C-alpha positions in Angstrom: -8.9 8.1 23.1 -6.5 10.9 24.1 -5.6 9.1 27.3 -4.8 6.0 25.1 -2.5 8.3 22.7 -0.8 9.5 25.7 0.0 6.0 27.2 1.5 5.0 23.7 3.5 7.9 23.7 4.9 7.4 27.1 5.6 3.6 26.3 7.6 4.8 23.0 9.8 7.5 25.3 10.6 4.7 27.7 11.4 2.1 25.0 13.8 4.4 23.2 16.0 4.5 26.2 17.5 1.3 25.2 18.3 2.7 22.0 20.8 4.9 23.5 22.3 2.2 25.8 25.9 0.8 24.3 27.0 -2.8 25.4 30.3 -2.8 27.6 33.5 -2.0 25.7 35.3 -5.1 25.2 37.9 -3.9 22.6 38.8 -1.5 20.2 38.1 -3.6 17.1 35.2 -5.3 18.8 33.5 -2.2 19.4 34.2 -0.8 15.8 32.4 -4.1 14.4 29.6 -3.8 16.8 29.1 -0.3 15.7 29.0 -1.3 12.1 26.7 -4.2 12.7 24.3 -1.6 14.7 24.4 0.7 11.6 23.5 -2.0 9.0 20.8 -3.5 11.3 19.5 0.2 12.0 19.4 0.9 8.3 17.7 -2.3 7.5 15.1 -1.6 10.0 14.7 2.0 8.7 14.1 0.5 5.1 11.3 -1.7 6.5 9.5 1.2 8.0 10.6 0.6 11.9 12.7 2.8 14.2 14.1 0.0 16.5 14.4 0.3 20.3 15.0 -2.4 23.0 11.5 -3.9 23.3 9.2 -1.8 21.0 9.8 -0.9 17.3 8.3 2.3 16.3 6.3 2.0 13.0 7.1 5.0 10.9 3.9 4.6 8.7 1.8 6.4 11.2 3.9 9.5 12.2 2.8 11.7 9.3 0.2 11.4 6.6 -1.8 13.6 4.6 -5.2 13.1 2.4 -8.0 15.3 1.1 -10.6 13.5 3.7 -8.7 13.7 6.9 -6.2 16.5 6.2 -3.0 16.0 8.2 -3.2 12.5 9.8 -0.6 11.7 12.4 -0.1 9.3 15.4 2.0 6.6 17.0 2.3 2.9 16.2 4.7 0.0 16.6 5.3 -3.7 17.3 7.0 -5.5 20.0 10.4 -7.1 18.8 12.4 -10.4 19.6 13.8 -9.0 22.6 10.5 -8.8 23.9 9.6 -11.9 22.9 10.4 -14.4 20.1 6.8 -16.3 20.3 4.5 -13.3 21.0 3.8 -10.0 19.4 1.8 -7.2 20.7 1.0 -4.3 17.8 -1.1 -1.4 17.4 -1.6 2.3 16.3 -3.4 5.4 17.2 -3.9 8.3 14.9 -5.8 11.4 14.6 -7.3 13.5 11.4 -7.4 17.0 11.9 -9.7 17.6 9.1 -12.4 15.0 10.0 -11.6 15.5 13.9 -11.6 11.6 14.4 -9.3 9.1 16.0 -8.5 5.9 14.3 -6.9 2.9 15.9 -5.9 -0.9 15.7 -4.8 -3.1 18.5 -3.6 -6.5 18.0 -1.4 -9.5 19.2 -0.1 -12.7 17.9 1.7 -15.9 18.5 4.1 -18.2 17.0 2.8 -21.6 16.3 5.8 -23.0 14.3 9.4 -21.7 14.4 10.4 -23.8 11.3 7.7 -22.7 9.0 7.2 -19.3 10.5 3.7 -19.9 11.4 1.8 -17.2 13.2 -1.7 -16.6 14.5 -2.8 -13.1 14.8 -6.1 -11.4 16.2 -6.9 -7.7 15.5 -9.5 -5.0 16.0 -9.3 -2.1 13.6 -11.4 1.3 13.4 -10.0 3.1 10.5 -10.4 4.3 7.0 -9.7 2.7 3.8 -9.8 4.1 0.0 -12.7 2.8 -1.8 -11.7 0.6 -4.8 -8.2 -0.4 -3.3 -7.4 -3.7 -3.6 -4.8 -4.8 -0.8 -2.9 -7.8 -0.9 -2.3 -9.5 2.7 1.1 -10.4 1.9 2.0 -6.6 1.1 1.4 -5.2 4.6 5.0 -4.6 5.3 5.4 -2.7 2.3 6.9 0.9 3.2 7.2 4.3 1.7 8.5 7.2 3.4 5.4 8.8 2.0 2.6 7.5 -0.1 2.3 10.0 -3.1 -1.2 8.8 -4.1 -2.7 9.6 -0.6 -2.1 13.4 -0.9 -5.1 13.5 -3.1 -7.4 10.5 -2.4 -10.9 12.0 -1.2 -13.3 8.6 -1.5 -12.7 6.6 1.6 -15.1 4.3 3.6 -15.1 3.7 7.5 -14.6 0.3 8.5 -14.6 -1.6 11.9 -13.0 -4.8 11.5 -12.3 -7.8 13.8 -9.8 -10.2 12.0 -8.2 -13.5 12.6 -5.0 -13.9 10.5 -2.9 -17.1 10.0 0.8 -16.5 8.1 2.7 -19.4 6.9 5.8 -19.9 5.0 5.2 -23.3 2.8 9.0 -22.6 1.6 11.6 -19.9 1.0 9.9 -19.2 -2.1 6.3 -19.3 -1.1 4.7 -17.1 1.8 0.9 -17.5 2.6 -1.4 -15.6 4.7 -5.1 -16.2 5.3 -7.6 -14.1 7.0 -11.1 -14.5 8.4 -12.8 -11.0 9.3 -16.1 -9.3 10.1 -16.3 -5.6 9.2 -18.9 -2.9 9.2 -18.6 -0.7 6.4 -19.9 2.9 6.3 -19.0 5.0 3.3 -18.0 8.5 3.9 -19.7 9.8 0.8 -23.2 9.6 -0.5 -23.5 5.9 -1.7 -26.0 3.5 -1.7 -25.8 -0.2 -2.9 -28.9 -1.7 -4.4 -29.9 -5.6 -4.0 -32.9 -7.0 -4.6 -34.9 -3.7 -4.5 -33.3 -2.9 -1.4 -30.7 0.2 -0.8 -27.9 -0.2 1.8 -25.8 3.0 2.8 -24.0 1.1 5.6 -23.4 -2.8 5.6 -21.9 -5.8 7.3 -19.6 -8.2 5.5 -18.0 -11.6 6.7 -15.1 -12.4 4.4 -12.4 -15.0 4.0 -9.2 -14.1 2.1 -6.3 -16.3 1.0 -3.2 -14.7 -0.2 -0.1 -16.3 -1.7 3.2 -14.7 -2.4 5.4 -16.7 -4.9 9.0 -15.7 -5.5 10.3 -18.6 -7.6 14.1 -17.3 -7.8 14.3 -16.5 -4.1 17.4 -17.7 -2.5 18.7 -17.6 1.2 22.7 -17.9 1.1 24.7 -17.5 4.3 21.7 -16.1 6.1 20.9 -13.2 3.4 17.9 -13.4 1.3 18.5 -12.8 -2.3 15.5 -12.1 -4.7 15.2 -12.6 -8.2 12.2 -12.2 -10.7 9.6 -12.3 -11.6 7.4 -12.2 -8.3 3.7 -13.6 -8.6 1.0 -12.7 -6.1 -2.4 -14.3 -6.0 -5.4 -13.3 -3.7 -8.8 -15.1 -3.4 -11.6 -13.2 -1.5 -14.9 -14.6 -0.3 -17.7 -12.5 1.2 -20.4 -15.0 2.8 -24.0 -13.9 3.0 -26.1 -14.7 6.4 -22.7 -15.7 8.0 -22.2 -13.9 11.3 -24.1 -11.1 10.2 -22.7 -10.7 6.4 -25.1 -9.2 3.8 -23.5 -9.9 0.7 -22.4 -12.9 -1.2 -19.5 -12.3 -3.7 -15.9 -13.4 -4.5 -12.8 -11.8 -5.9 -9.6 -13.0 -7.4 -6.8 -10.8 -7.7 -3.3 -11.1 -9.4 -0.2 -9.5 -10.0 3.4 -10.2 -11.5 6.4 -8.0 -11.3 9.5 -8.4 -13.4 12.8 -6.4 -13.3 15.2 -6.8 -16.2 18.6 -5.4 -15.5 20.9 -4.3 -18.4 24.7 -4.3 -18.7 24.9 -0.5 -19.4 23.5 0.1 -15.9 19.7 0.9 -17.5 16.7 -1.4 -16.1 13.2 -2.2 -17.4 10.4 -3.1 -15.2 7.1 -4.5 -16.1 3.9 -4.8 -13.7 0.9 -6.8 -14.7 -2.2 -6.5 -12.2 -5.7 -7.8 -12.8 -8.7 -8.7 -10.9 -12.3 -10.1 -11.2 -15.4 -9.7 -8.9 -18.5 -11.8 -9.2 -21.8 -11.6 -7.2 -23.2 -8.8 -5.2 -20.2 -6.5 -4.8 -20.3 -3.1 -3.3 -18.2 -0.3 -4.9 -16.1 0.0 -1.8 -14.7 -3.5 -2.8 -14.3 -3.2 -6.6 -11.5 -1.9 -8.4 -10.4 1.9 -9.4 -7.4 1.2 -11.6 -4.9 3.5 -9.6 -5.7 7.1 -10.6 -3.8 10.0 -9.5 -5.1 13.3 -11.0 -7.2 15.8 -9.4 -10.1 17.2 -11.0 -9.0 21.0 -11.5 -9.2 23.5 -14.5 -5.4 23.8 -15.2 -2.1 21.8 -15.6 -0.5 23.7 -12.6 -3.5 23.6 -10.5 -3.4 19.8 -10.9 0.5 19.7 -10.1 1.3 17.4 -7.3 3.2 14.4 -6.5 3.5 11.4 -9.1 2.8 7.8 -8.0 4.8 4.7 -8.4 2.5 2.7 -10.3 -0.6 5.1 -10.9 -2.3 6.6 -13.8 -1.0 10.2 -13.4 -3.7 11.6 -16.1 -6.3 9.4 -14.8 -8.8 11.5 -12.4 -9.8 10.4 -9.1 -13.2 8.5 -9.0 -13.4 8.7 -12.9 -13.6 4.9 -13.4 -14.4 1.8 -11.6 -14.3 -1.8 -12.7 -15.8 -5.3 -11.5 -13.0 -6.9 -13.6 -9.7 -5.1 -15.1 -6.2 -5.8 -16.0 -3.4 -3.2 -16.1 0.0 -3.4 -17.7 2.8 -0.9 -17.1 6.3 -0.8 -18.5 9.1 1.5 -16.9 12.5 1.8 -18.8 15.1 3.5 -16.7 18.0 4.6 -18.5 21.5 4.6 -17.1 22.0 7.8 -14.6 23.6 10.8 -16.2 27.1 11.1 -14.5 26.9 14.8 -14.6 29.1 15.1 -11.1 29.8 12.9 -8.2 26.4 14.3 -6.3 24.4 15.1 -9.2 23.4 12.3 -11.3 19.9 12.4 -12.5 17.7 9.6 -13.9 15.3 9.5 -17.0 12.7 6.9 -16.8 10.5 6.4 -19.7 6.7 5.0 -19.0 3.9 3.9 -20.7 0.6 2.2 -19.0 -2.6 0.8 -20.3 -5.6 -0.3 -18.5 -8.9 -2.3 -19.6 -12.0 -3.0 -17.7 -15.7 -3.2 -17.3 -18.7 -3.5 -15.0 -21.8 -5.4 -15.0 -25.2 -4.1 -13.0 -23.7 -0.7 -12.9 -27.2 0.5 -11.8 -26.6 -1.2 -8.6 -24.4 1.6 -7.3 -26.2 4.9 -6.6 -25.1 8.3 -5.5 -21.8 8.4 -7.5 -21.3 8.5 -11.1 -18.3 7.2 -12.8 -17.3 5.6 -16.3 -15.8 2.1 -17.4 -12.7 1.1 -19.1 -14.1 -1.2 -21.8 -12.1 0.5 -24.7 -8.7 0.8 -22.8 -7.2 3.4 -21.3 -3.6 4.5 -22.5 -1.2 7.1 -21.1 2.8 7.6 -21.7 5.3 9.9 -20.4 8.7 10.3 -18.5 10.2 11.1 -15.3 13.5 13.1 -14.5 14.4 12.1 -11.2 16.6 13.2 -8.4 17.1 16.5 -9.5 17.4 18.0 -6.2 17.5 16.3 -2.7 15.7 13.2 -4.3 13.1 15.5 -5.9 12.5 15.3 -9.8 9.9 16.1 -12.4 7.3 13.8 -14.4 5.4 14.6 -17.4 2.5 12.2 -18.8 -0.2 12.4 -21.8 -3.4 10.7 -22.1 -4.3 9.4 -25.4 -6.4 6.9 -27.2 -10.1 5.8 -26.7 -10.4 8.1 -23.3 -8.5 11.2 -24.9 -10.3 14.3 -23.7 -11.8 17.2 -25.6 -9.7 19.8 -24.1 -6.3 19.3 -25.2 -4.6 20.3 -22.0 -6.7 18.2 -19.8 -4.9 15.2 -21.0 -1.5 16.6 -19.6 -0.2 15.9 -16.2 2.7 17.7 -14.8 3.9 16.6 -11.4 7.2 16.3 -9.3 8.7 13.0 -8.0 10.5 11.9 -5.0 13.0 9.2 -4.8 15.4 8.5 -1.9 17.2 5.2 -1.0 17.9 4.3 2.5 
């Protein structure tokens, strides 16, 4: 595996030679125009999480990460670009966790079936970790953040070895679909057993079908530029098959999310996010829902001081709640930036979040204790962003049915990070 990582590094170094090459100068005005186009394309690529080169784009998601299980996680990844081929894609990554002393990797390839509908067929093999209780939409795979705030504090992961066949298809400029057939071997990294028909499973195989639909009804493409209006809607259906290619459990899931942004004339804005999911059948904890917690279980407020997430519950402790059906509503109201000086324009954001959920057959899940959300979880707070170099502060308070006996345990005080490329 070290040899594989070395080869990836060599490929990247040779690929980046193309980034430094400049076209032959034709004239001063053409050179200026070309430089401007290059800068725009570079910023766009960086915003999507890629550092482009001639044939190969480095994927910035894999350079440096940190979590409680792996510690420092670092590696290289990337994907071939249109200069390499407009019909074929090769992609992959190799990363190493310095705390668990383990390499993780993924390799894949794809080819375009139809240019008109942007239809692609991909095959991949992945040996990596996934957060237990996380629900990922296939159509979200290109979402990029400079760093992922919640990731710093996550400690509940499961290993998975997954072979997948994925079909991407754009029905229209407003509707994107992605379907996936996969076979996975699941191995939780923590003490957990799933009880089904008086049998206990500490590892298991899953054969699954996923169908994801991203619908942006107010998207428009004008002069080759895409403009996106709100709301956005995302749907995903998951079906796990028992006794199909070694699959051991039969269950289904349906997930839904809608996002709406309201812009006000005074340069303030209001964001609404509604997420929901339901799982039916024999569903292990690894594939249920955790409600996006982001608070570490430590004694004092300052010991819990960390990084605030984007859409996470800052006062909800990790591994405190799990659900097989849930709904989350969040509202953020961003006030007009304070125009203190040309370079100092902090932003105040008012936030309120609510979660509701429950779980059937809770006794199936052995080795781990948790609560459910049938009484409704509420927190509110604010962020003061962009105080210094993109950093700010956040404050949140937990109240309602799940208010804790110790007053200080209901508070979360953290810093935020916001930067725009």
